[in-house]
DOTIVO-461224 format. One record per residue: residue in one letter; x, y, z of N, C-alpha, C in turn. Coordinates in steps of 0.001 Angstrom, whole numbers, plus 500000, padded with zeros to 6 digits. Layout:
AXYZXYZXYZ ...
//
This chain:
M500849498831500000500000500000500000500894501231500000 K500629502144499119501417503366499054501158504210500289 S502216504801500822502068505587502045501138506771501856 K501045507326500636500165508473500446498709508081500652 S498365506801500467496983506384500702496699506240502198 I497726506062503006497561505981504457497616507371505087 K498459508221504556498634509554505131497286510281505211 N497009510795506389495769511531506666494501510701506501 S494631509382506489493471508495506400493118507969507782 S491873507583507932491426506910509155491497505413508905 I492307504746509733492593503322509566491900502539510673 F491283501428510312490607500539511256491261499178511119 I491789498634512212492455497332512131491814496339513087 T491288495268512496490744494184513309491908493309513757 G491791492756514944492913491980515456494130492859515665 G493891494104515979494970495085516082495935494866517225 T495590494001518175496498493721519285497276492429519078 G497076491781517948497823490557517644499231490886517185 S500005489864516868501411490080516502501538490958515257 F500760490696514220500811491539513028500278492938513346 G499135492990514005498474494263514286499352495239515034 K500010494773516087500865495665516883501970496278516034 E502611495460515230503717495962514404503200496870513292 F502069496504512702501494497342511649501138498722512193 V500504498753513353500094500022513953501309500912514186 K502361500361514757503569501160515016504178501677513719 E504320500818512739504880501200511433504016502283510793 C502737502081510829501794503019510235501910504397510886 L501914504434512200501975505704512928503294506437512723 V504382505707512813505706506325512746506069506770511325 K505719505971510333506199506241508976505173506821508015 H503875506752508344502876507122507335501876508186507765 N501923508630509013501114509738509505499617509647509170 P498948508609509650497503508547509421496784509589510270 K495566509896509882494740510826510656494411510200512011 K493978508928511975493721508188513208493777506701512914 V493999505934513978494010504475513896493070503950514970 I492151503108514554491259502452515506491652500984515578 I491956500553516787492361499172517036491147498441517608 F490718497413516896489510496669517239489908495242517578 S489688494854518827489984493474519215489131493102520413 R489058491812520675488242491349521796489074491052523033 D490361491306522963491255490962524066491576492193524913 E490884492312526024491052493459526924492471493568527464 L493072492440527829494425492470528371495427492961527328 K495333492456526121496257492897525069496072494380524754 Q494833494850524810494610496284524597495279497093525713 F495114496649526940495725497325528082497242497367527926 E497827496228527573499281496164527400499744497076526265 M498998497102525176499373497942524046499239499426524400 Q498215499776525169498013501168525578499147501655526477 N499851500748527103500948501118527994502317501063527320 D502359500755526050503601500823525284503956502306525137 P505193502699525455505564504127525407505283504797524060 L505559504108522957505309504698521638503809504911521423 I503022503926521772501565504012521589500993505108522485 K501494505217523721501029506267524638501168507650524015 K502274507859523339502528509153522687501415509478521696 Y501018508498520900499992508737519888498589508784520495 I498382508113521608497101508222522318496929509666522795 K497991510227523380497930511619523863497642512606522731 Q498092512277521525497844513142520360496451512926519778 G495730511947520300494390511654519794494370510886518488 K495491510219518167495586509489516905495171508028517010 I495014507516518238494669506099518421493453505985519315 R492568505079518935491435504702519786491369503193519831 F490941502678520952490798501241521140489320500899521317 F488858499889520595487499499389520728487544497920521102 I486830497563522165486611496140522456485486495692521553 G485691494611520866484650494097519994485099492831519303 D484145492167518707484377490897518024483835491026516610 I484577490563515628484126490669514243482870489847513991 R482514488978514916481264488217514804480057489105515084 D480266490224515753479196491130516160479073492255515133 K478190492047514171478047492977513052477601494374513511 D476731494454514507476277495756514987477425496551515599 R478266495889516377479418496573516981480386497054515895 L480622496193514903481479496587513780480914497810513062 D479619497787512818478970498884512107479164500204512845 M479047500164514164479241501365514968480707501809514939 A481623500863515001483051501184515091483656501654513768 I483075501260512662483650501566511342483151502898510777 Q482426503657511525481947504961511057483138505855510676 N483066506479509526484076507451509056485477506869508908 I485557505646508460486841504971508237487152504957506744 D488415505182506407488851505150505013489388503777504602 I490171503172505497490855501908505171490657500920506312 V490259499688505962490151498603506937491262497600506655 I491997497268507702492984496182507650492387495059508490 H492055493963507846491376492858508534492396491764508880 A492804491745510152493802490772510608493259489834511686 A492001490003512063491426489160513113491061487793512548 A491465486750513255491124485386512844491572484416513923 L490973483244513895491518482133514671492596481528513783 K493841481556514236494965481194513377495652479883513740 Q495381479365514909496048478136515334495288476923514803 V495950476116513984495301474974513341494672474023514362 P495384473603515414494740472683516371493482473282517011 T493510474572517303492340475234517885491182475211516899 A491453475526515641490408475530514622489841474134514407 E490694473113514439490213471747514236489381471255515418 Y489740471652516622489009471222517810487721472010518001 N487681473224517457486532474126517582486073474579516203 P485635473658515355485362474020513954484290475089513780 F483235475041514571482173476028514398482631477419514835 E483497477474515842484052478768516261484942479339515160 A485715478477514509486571478928513402485722479463512249 V484640478775511936483749479234510863483129480580511240 K482647480709512479482011481964512898482993483136512830 T484233482903513247485214483990513246485806484216511863 N486355483174511274487129483340510041486274483536508792 I485078483001508790484234483130507596483144484180507814 I482307483958508804481206484898509042481752486256509493 G482770486244510342483385487510510760483943488286509577 S484587487590508660485123488257507455483999488789506580 Q482927488034506472481769488501505714481193489762506363 N481145489786507688480664490979508405481526492197508068 I482840492002508031483756493093507694483417493651506306 I483232492776505349482937493200503978481614493955503916 E480576493390504522479254494004504453479221495373505142 V479826495466506317479836496731507056480707497766506339 S481795497319505743482656498236504990481918498801503776 L481186497958503074480393498433501939479328499424502399 K478638499075503475477573499938503996478102501313504381 N479325501358504906479891502609505407480853503279504421 N480832502835503166481628503455502102483118503509502402 V483634502444502990485072502341503227485766502278501867 K486825503050501695487499503141500404488297501887500054 K488901501263501087489777500126500825489716499148501984 V489608497854501666489660496793502673490784495856502269 I491693495624503201492799494701502965492690493584503984 A492565492360503497492425491209504382493695490373504330 L494183490024505505495326489119505564494826487714505326 S495667486895504769495293485514504533496362484616505119 T496333483385504734497259482405505257497756481511504141 D498925480972504326499444480023503354498544478791503271 K497802478508504319496950477327504350495760477460503406 A495404478681503042494255478893502151494564478430500718 S495831478367500342496174477976498976496152476467498794 S496366475702499828496369474248499748495620473667500941 P494309473829500937493552473405502132493549471885502296 V494026471444503444494016470020503760493253469780505063 N492734470849505640491990470713506895490983471857506991 L490284471923508079489264472950508270489838474341508159 Y491027474548508705491613475886508711491821476396507289 G492288475538506396492542475955505004491259476222504275 
//
């Protein structure tokens, strides 16, 4: 993604407290100067830990970051949170293969229905760009996760 498309844009990242999300948020803030970043995740502890990162604290004080507790399975919450967003980065998913295999319906609700919710809410709210992360397992599915 070209940095000019991020600059002065409002960015919404699902799974923003995960390993990819944390690094993306820092890179985005430091190098691309977005208007604001909304971090959407269901993990209260990870949000708390991220809010206490010295770099993130700096941008919170500037009003550039907001944190929302929510689940991509909850379409109404997503709809409320995605108001006035330019770009959605969709990184939320159940990613551990054993977890997905042991909890297949939970994986479907999060990885499939949750992703569908992101698309539908983004269309409804005129989001300019949606970028979804994928997995190497999607190219050669041999189990539920793929």
